[in-house]
N, C-alpha and C positions, 0 to 999 in steps of 0.2 A: 272777282265779278260776281254781283248778287243774286241771288237764286229767284225764280219765278214761282211763286207758291199760289195756291188756292186763294180763291176772293180777288183775283185780277190786280195783284200789286205786289211791287219789289218790297222784300221785307228786310231793306238795309235801312237802318235808322241811325244817326249818329248822334246819341245821347239825348234826346229831347226828354225832357222831365216829365213826367207823368202826371197832370195836374188834376184829373177827372177820375172817380172811382165809381164803382157799382153803387147806385142809389143817387147819383148827382142828378140834380135836375138842369137842363141845358136848353137855350133857346134854340129854335130851327130858323137857319139864314136863308131859304128858299121857299118856293111859292107852291110847295107839295100839299098847303092845306093845314099841316101840324104848326103849331106854335110854340109849345113846349113839351118836350120829352124828358124821359128818366131814363137812364142808363142801366141796364138789367144785366149784361154780360159783356165780356170782351174775349172774343174768338181768338185762338193760338195763344193766350196769354198765359202762362205758367206761372205758378206762385208758390208759395210755402203753406202749411197749414195755418188756417183760420187768418190769413191775409188777404183783404180784398182786393180782386183785380183792379188794375187801374190802365188808363188810357191818356194818351197824349195827341199831339197833333200830328194828322195823317192816320191815325189809327182807326180801323173799322170798328165800330161797336153795336150792339143790339139794343134796341130801343123800344120803349111801349109810349105810345102818344097819350099826353095827360091834357093837353089844351088844344083845340083845332077845331076843323068842321066836323060834323057828326059822322061821316063817313070813314074819317081816318082815327077818331077817338078808340081808345083801348085796343089799337092794333100794334103786333109785334113787327118791327120792321130793323132793317139795317141802316146805319149811319156813318158817316164819316167826321170826324173831329177836324174843324179848320181854324178855331181859334181857340185859345185858352189863357185863362187870366194869369197863370203860374208862369214864371218868367223861365225861358229855357234858353240853353247857351248855342249858338251855331258854330260850326267848324272854323269860321273866320273869327271867332273870339265875340263876337257881338251878342247882347242879351237883348231877347225880344219877349214882350207880353201886350196882351190886346186888354181891351177895356172888358169884354165879357167872354162866356163860354160859348160857342155855338157849334153846330152841326149841320150836316146838308145830309138829306133822306136819298137813300139810294138803294138800288136793287142789289141781289148778291154778286153779280158781275162787276158792280162798281158805276153802274149809268145812273145818273141822277134822275129821280122822279120828278124834278120842279124843272122849269124852263128859265128861272134866273136865280142867281145868287145875290143877296143883299151884303154889303159890307166887304171889308178885306177879307182874302184869305191866305193863310201862312204859306209860304214857299214851299215848306217840307210837304206840305198836303198837295200842293199843286203839283209837284215834281212825282209823287208817288201815286197819284189819279189824275191822269192826264184829261179825262172827262169832265172833270171838275174843272180843271184850269180853263176850259175852253168857255165856261158859263161866267168865271171870274170876271169882274169889271176891273178890280185893283188887286195885285200879288203883291205881298209884303215879305 
């Protein structure tokens, strides 16, 4: 049985390849006011010396807003990765990849700041973050 950890999500992942690392620029798929963000940290990610932390679909990341409205620019926020370009394998054997990398801006407890999500959401992210799944128009 997966354990519930802080940041409001179950930490059981089934081998999702980590396609985004610290320093990656990612588009924002919600209407929170941010258009493009840069990943600056991946909480709860332990790595070896001099290896950059990486994130995959469904992971919580710390981002800074690079493009967007003046109220949200240059702010540090939390976000959840909902799409990644790098292919990852699901437990049923299928491989999934998306056209772009995208995140949804959330609070620390996992509630989305925006009221809608543009584009598809990966099933791994929707299972792990039920409040994001409620706003999703399509789950792949």
